[in-house]
BALOBA-1460 file (C-alpha; in Angstrom, 3 decimals):
// residues 188
<rec num="1" residu="m" x="125.802" y="-77.240" z="66.495"/>
<rec num="2" residu="a" x="125.844" y="-73.505" z="67.279"/>
<rec num="3" residu="k" x="122.149" y="-73.231" z="66.411"/>
<rec num="4" residu="i" x="121.355" y="-75.987" z="68.921"/>
<rec num="5" residu="i" x="123.329" y="-74.277" z="71.704"/>
<rec num="6" residu="m" x="122.150" y="-70.763" z="70.859"/>
<rec num="7" residu="g" x="118.646" y="-71.507" z="69.646"/>
<rec num="8" residu="i" x="119.197" y="-69.249" z="66.630"/>
<rec num="9" residu="g" x="121.358" y="-69.230" z="63.518"/>
<rec num="10" residu="f" x="123.666" y="-66.370" z="62.563"/>
<rec num="11" residu="e" x="121.528" y="-65.062" z="59.676"/>
<rec num="12" residu="d" x="118.439" y="-64.886" z="61.893"/>
<rec num="13" residu="e" x="120.431" y="-63.236" z="64.686"/>
<rec num="14" residu="y" x="121.875" y="-60.681" z="62.259"/>
<rec num="15" residu="a" x="118.369" y="-59.892" z="60.955"/>
<rec num="16" residu="l" x="117.107" y="-59.234" z="64.519"/>
<rec num="17" residu="i" x="120.132" y="-57.071" z="65.330"/>
<rec num="18" residu="a" x="120.014" y="-55.077" z="62.080"/>
<rec num="19" residu="d" x="116.270" y="-54.412" z="62.473"/>
<rec num="20" residu="a" x="116.714" y="-53.304" z="66.105"/>
<rec num="21" residu="a" x="119.649" y="-51.050" z="65.166"/>
<rec num="22" residu="v" x="117.370" y="-49.252" z="62.658"/>
<rec num="23" residu="l" x="120.243" y="-48.603" z="60.283"/>
<rec num="24" residu="g" x="119.865" y="-45.948" z="57.648"/>
<rec num="25" residu="k" x="122.649" y="-44.719" z="55.388"/>
<rec num="26" residu="t" x="124.413" y="-42.180" z="57.629"/>
<rec num="27" residu="e" x="124.716" y="-43.622" z="61.138"/>
<rec num="28" residu="f" x="127.911" y="-43.557" z="63.159"/>
<rec num="29" residu="l" x="128.075" y="-47.029" z="64.714"/>
<rec num="30" residu="l" x="130.398" y="-48.706" z="67.215"/>
<rec num="31" residu="d" x="130.785" y="-52.485" z="67.015"/>
<rec num="32" residu="l" x="132.091" y="-53.214" z="70.500"/>
<rec num="33" residu="a" x="134.327" y="-56.281" z="70.819"/>
<rec num="34" residu="c" x="134.058" y="-56.648" z="67.059"/>
<rec num="35" residu="g" x="136.288" y="-59.721" z="66.861"/>
<rec num="36" residu="p" x="136.811" y="-60.705" z="63.226"/>
<rec num="37" residu="g" x="134.315" y="-58.056" z="62.108"/>
<rec num="38" residu="i" x="131.441" y="-60.302" z="61.040"/>
<rec num="39" residu="y" x="128.937" y="-57.658" z="62.156"/>
<rec num="40" residu="a" x="131.101" y="-54.569" z="61.542"/>
<rec num="41" residu="r" x="131.710" y="-55.438" z="57.890"/>
<rec num="42" residu="r" x="128.017" y="-56.058" z="57.206"/>
<rec num="43" residu="f" x="127.047" y="-52.855" z="59.017"/>
<rec num="44" residu="a" x="129.599" y="-50.838" z="57.017"/>
<rec num="45" residu="r" x="128.193" y="-52.139" z="53.736"/>
<rec num="46" residu="k" x="124.624" y="-51.387" z="54.843"/>
<rec num="47" residu="i" x="125.338" y="-47.891" z="56.205"/>
<rec num="48" residu="g" x="127.100" y="-46.661" z="53.083"/>
<rec num="49" residu="a" x="127.709" y="-42.954" z="53.759"/>
<rec num="50" residu="g" x="127.883" y="-43.522" z="57.522"/>
<rec num="51" residu="a" x="130.835" y="-44.979" z="59.376"/>
<rec num="52" residu="v" x="131.524" y="-47.977" z="61.570"/>
<rec num="53" residu="v" x="134.190" y="-48.248" z="64.236"/>
<rec num="54" residu="g" x="135.119" y="-51.782" z="65.253"/>
<rec num="55" residu="l" x="136.839" y="-51.931" z="68.635"/>
<rec num="56" residu="d" x="138.433" y="-55.027" z="70.146"/>
<rec num="57" residu="l" x="141.009" y="-55.937" z="72.778"/>
<rec num="58" residu="s" x="142.421" y="-58.807" z="70.703"/>
<rec num="59" residu="m" x="145.105" y="-57.818" z="68.211"/>
<rec num="60" residu="p" x="144.873" y="-61.160" z="66.328"/>
<rec num="61" residu="m" x="141.131" y="-60.573" z="65.824"/>
<rec num="62" residu="l" x="141.776" y="-57.024" z="64.620"/>
<rec num="63" residu="h" x="144.492" y="-58.214" z="62.213"/>
<rec num="64" residu="y" x="142.094" y="-60.763" z="60.727"/>
<rec num="65" residu="a" x="139.277" y="-58.193" z="60.520"/>
<rec num="66" residu="s" x="141.636" y="-55.708" z="58.849"/>
<rec num="67" residu="r" x="142.605" y="-58.251" z="56.223"/>
<rec num="68" residu="m" x="138.944" y="-59.002" z="55.502"/>
<rec num="69" residu="v" x="138.119" y="-55.273" z="55.252"/>
<rec num="70" residu="r" x="140.902" y="-54.828" z="52.673"/>
<rec num="71" residu="e" x="139.857" y="-57.929" z="50.706"/>
<rec num="72" residu="e" x="136.223" y="-56.794" z="50.665"/>
<rec num="73" residu="g" x="137.118" y="-53.196" z="49.751"/>
<rec num="74" residu="i" x="135.213" y="-51.624" z="52.645"/>
<rec num="75" residu="g" x="136.146" y="-47.958" z="53.051"/>
<rec num="76" residu="n" x="133.910" y="-46.784" z="55.892"/>
<rec num="77" residu="l" x="135.097" y="-49.138" z="58.654"/>
<rec num="78" residu="m" x="137.876" y="-48.197" z="61.055"/>
<rec num="79" residu="l" x="139.301" y="-50.831" z="63.410"/>
<rec num="80" residu="l" x="140.724" y="-49.817" z="66.794"/>
<rec num="81" residu="h" x="142.482" y="-51.633" z="69.593"/>
<rec num="82" residu="g" x="140.791" y="-50.735" z="72.865"/>
<rec num="83" residu="n" x="139.134" y="-51.776" z="76.094"/>
<rec num="84" residu="a" x="135.342" y="-51.833" z="76.469"/>
<rec num="85" residu="m" x="135.628" y="-50.721" z="80.091"/>
<rec num="86" residu="a" x="137.298" y="-47.439" z="79.080"/>
<rec num="87" residu="l" x="136.032" y="-46.490" z="75.629"/>
<rec num="88" residu="p" x="138.283" y="-43.950" z="73.879"/>
<rec num="89" residu="f" x="135.415" y="-41.819" z="72.561"/>
<rec num="90" residu="e" x="133.717" y="-38.551" z="73.441"/>
<rec num="91" residu="p" x="130.257" y="-38.627" z="75.073"/>
<rec num="92" residu="g" x="127.333" y="-38.953" z="72.666"/>
<rec num="93" residu="q" x="129.464" y="-39.832" z="69.657"/>
<rec num="94" residu="f" x="127.437" y="-42.794" z="68.293"/>
<rec num="95" residu="e" x="123.864" y="-43.413" z="67.169"/>
<rec num="96" residu="v" x="124.262" y="-47.190" z="67.514"/>
<rec num="97" residu="v" x="126.454" y="-49.514" z="69.579"/>
<rec num="98" residu="n" x="126.448" y="-53.234" z="68.865"/>
<rec num="99" residu="c" x="127.955" y="-55.904" z="71.118"/>
<rec num="100" residu="c" x="127.343" y="-59.431" z="69.858"/>
<rec num="101" residu="g" x="129.038" y="-62.420" z="71.393"/>
<rec num="102" residu="a" x="131.173" y="-60.650" z="74.006"/>
<rec num="103" residu="l" x="129.165" y="-59.059" z="76.836"/>
<rec num="104" residu="h" x="129.355" y="-62.295" z="78.826"/>
<rec num="105" residu="l" x="133.185" y="-62.147" z="78.650"/>
<rec num="106" residu="f" x="133.693" y="-58.761" z="80.317"/>
<rec num="107" residu="p" x="134.739" y="-58.748" z="83.991"/>
<rec num="108" residu="d" x="132.520" y="-55.738" z="84.883"/>
<rec num="109" residu="i" x="129.285" y="-55.703" z="82.874"/>
<rec num="110" residu="g" x="127.894" y="-52.632" z="84.650"/>
<rec num="111" residu="r" x="130.973" y="-50.604" z="83.788"/>
<rec num="112" residu="v" x="130.854" y="-51.646" z="80.129"/>
<rec num="113" residu="i" x="127.170" y="-50.795" z="79.842"/>
<rec num="114" residu="g" x="127.848" y="-47.459" z="81.568"/>
<rec num="115" residu="e" x="130.544" y="-46.726" z="78.969"/>
<rec num="116" residu="v" x="128.133" y="-47.642" z="76.175"/>
<rec num="117" residu="g" x="125.573" y="-45.233" z="77.647"/>
<rec num="118" residu="r" x="128.223" y="-42.513" z="77.793"/>
<rec num="119" residu="v" x="129.218" y="-42.789" z="74.120"/>
<rec num="120" residu="l" x="125.659" y="-43.156" z="72.778"/>
<rec num="121" residu="k" x="123.565" y="-40.142" z="71.870"/>
<rec num="122" residu="p" x="120.233" y="-39.786" z="73.707"/>
<rec num="123" residu="g" x="117.797" y="-42.080" z="71.905"/>
<rec num="124" residu="g" x="120.716" y="-44.142" z="70.585"/>
<rec num="125" residu="r" x="120.309" y="-47.861" z="70.063"/>
<rec num="126" residu="f" x="122.299" y="-50.627" z="71.773"/>
<rec num="127" residu="t" x="122.033" y="-54.149" z="70.358"/>
<rec num="128" residu="i" x="123.313" y="-57.171" z="72.254"/>
<rec num="129" residu="a" x="123.646" y="-60.913" z="71.682"/>
<rec num="130" residu="t" x="124.921" y="-62.759" z="74.742"/>
<rec num="131" residu="s" x="124.817" y="-65.985" z="76.686"/>
<rec num="132" residu="r" x="121.620" y="-66.749" z="78.500"/>
<rec num="133" residu="r" x="121.099" y="-68.344" z="81.876"/>
<rec num="134" residu="a" x="118.083" y="-70.601" z="81.615"/>
<rec num="135" residu="d" x="116.232" y="-73.009" z="83.881"/>
<rec num="136" residu="g" x="116.397" y="-76.758" z="83.736"/>
<rec num="137" residu="w" x="119.031" y="-79.369" z="84.386"/>
<rec num="138" residu="i" x="120.723" y="-79.179" z="80.968"/>
<rec num="139" residu="a" x="120.880" y="-75.385" z="81.124"/>
<rec num="140" residu="q" x="122.370" y="-75.512" z="84.611"/>
<rec num="141" residu="q" x="125.034" y="-77.976" z="83.464"/>
<rec num="142" residu="w" x="125.856" y="-75.702" z="80.535"/>
<rec num="143" residu="f" x="126.136" y="-72.720" z="82.876"/>
<rec num="144" residu="k" x="128.465" y="-74.646" z="85.212"/>
<rec num="145" residu="f" x="130.686" y="-75.496" z="82.250"/>
<rec num="146" residu="i" x="130.895" y="-71.991" z="80.791"/>
<rec num="147" residu="s" x="131.400" y="-70.474" z="84.244"/>
<rec num="148" residu="s" x="134.363" y="-72.787" z="84.771"/>
<rec num="149" residu="i" x="136.072" y="-71.229" z="81.743"/>
<rec num="150" residu="g" x="135.334" y="-67.629" z="82.740"/>
<rec num="151" residu="v" x="132.178" y="-66.999" z="80.729"/>
<rec num="152" residu="d" x="129.133" y="-65.456" z="82.382"/>
<rec num="153" residu="a" x="125.471" y="-65.918" z="81.491"/>
<rec num="154" residu="f" x="122.484" y="-63.769" z="82.356"/>
<rec num="155" residu="t" x="118.749" y="-63.878" z="82.624"/>
<rec num="156" residu="f" x="116.955" y="-61.155" z="80.715"/>
<rec num="157" residu="s" x="115.725" y="-59.634" z="83.983"/>
<rec num="158" residu="q" x="119.343" y="-59.342" z="85.228"/>
<rec num="159" residu="l" x="120.462" y="-57.508" z="82.095"/>
<rec num="160" residu="e" x="117.287" y="-55.440" z="81.976"/>
<rec num="161" residu="s" x="118.055" y="-54.206" z="85.505"/>
<rec num="162" residu="i" x="121.706" y="-53.378" z="84.699"/>
<rec num="163" residu="l" x="120.631" y="-51.599" z="81.520"/>
<rec num="164" residu="a" x="117.936" y="-49.623" z="83.382"/>
<rec num="165" residu="q" x="120.492" y="-48.473" z="85.983"/>
<rec num="166" residu="a" x="122.603" y="-47.121" z="83.103"/>
<rec num="167" residu="g" x="119.653" y="-45.243" z="81.591"/>
<rec num="168" residu="f" x="118.377" y="-47.735" z="79.003"/>
<rec num="169" residu="t" x="114.984" y="-49.150" z="78.173"/>
<rec num="170" residu="s" x="115.338" y="-52.678" z="76.827"/>
<rec num="171" residu="k" x="113.419" y="-55.543" z="75.319"/>
<rec num="172" residu="c" x="114.317" y="-59.146" z="74.638"/>
<rec num="173" residu="l" x="114.078" y="-60.122" z="70.972"/>
<rec num="174" residu="h" x="115.177" y="-63.743" z="71.322"/>
<rec num="175" residu="a" x="115.703" y="-66.053" z="74.280"/>
<rec num="176" residu="a" x="116.205" y="-69.743" z="73.606"/>
<rec num="177" residu="a" x="118.670" y="-72.387" z="74.629"/>
<rec num="178" residu="g" x="121.856" y="-70.648" z="75.824"/>
<rec num="179" residu="w" x="121.487" y="-67.364" z="73.925"/>
<rec num="180" residu="m" x="119.513" y="-64.124" z="73.896"/>
<rec num="181" residu="v" x="119.293" y="-61.043" z="71.724"/>
<rec num="182" residu="i" x="118.396" y="-57.706" z="73.298"/>
<rec num="183" residu="a" x="117.572" y="-54.269" z="71.911"/>
<rec num="184" residu="a" x="118.005" y="-51.261" z="74.192"/>
<rec num="185" residu="t" x="117.504" y="-47.530" z="73.742"/>
<rec num="186" residu="r" x="119.369" y="-44.863" z="75.692"/>
<rec num="187" residu="n" x="116.826" y="-42.708" z="77.462"/>
<rec num="188" residu="g" x="116.831" y="-38.968" z="76.703"/>
């Protein structure tokens, strides 16, 4: 069902995100709104000698992610409770920031993207998977439904403009059904 709504399955989405993040073995990565850690845990295993910080506002999500980290024996992943609109990090601290499945939930997208730009090093990578606003009757009905429950959706050009204002160059890697995947780079 999720693949029908999103136009992409999780494994394919992860492959796009991981390729765009250009992960080596020593990156310092922030998984923003990490939820249960489905990306953060994979990133931590891939990075090896690097480190991943998973940040989320939801304590139940962080408790679940913490349990999974312990069960999987992952030692290079730290989970923090925090707000994406006021990131508790120094400027230029991360090489990569990932935000999959949450950007459309934040009340002030521009502020969140500005915070991401602040904590990324120049040339740092920002990967995003978020809800997509598409044309057509079915897409419009879907947008009306998700809007009624407080979820936003964007066109790529809308996000591209917000990202550019925050100092990013971006490209769309996937746009189908109600979902898109974006790779952005913080300009020097």
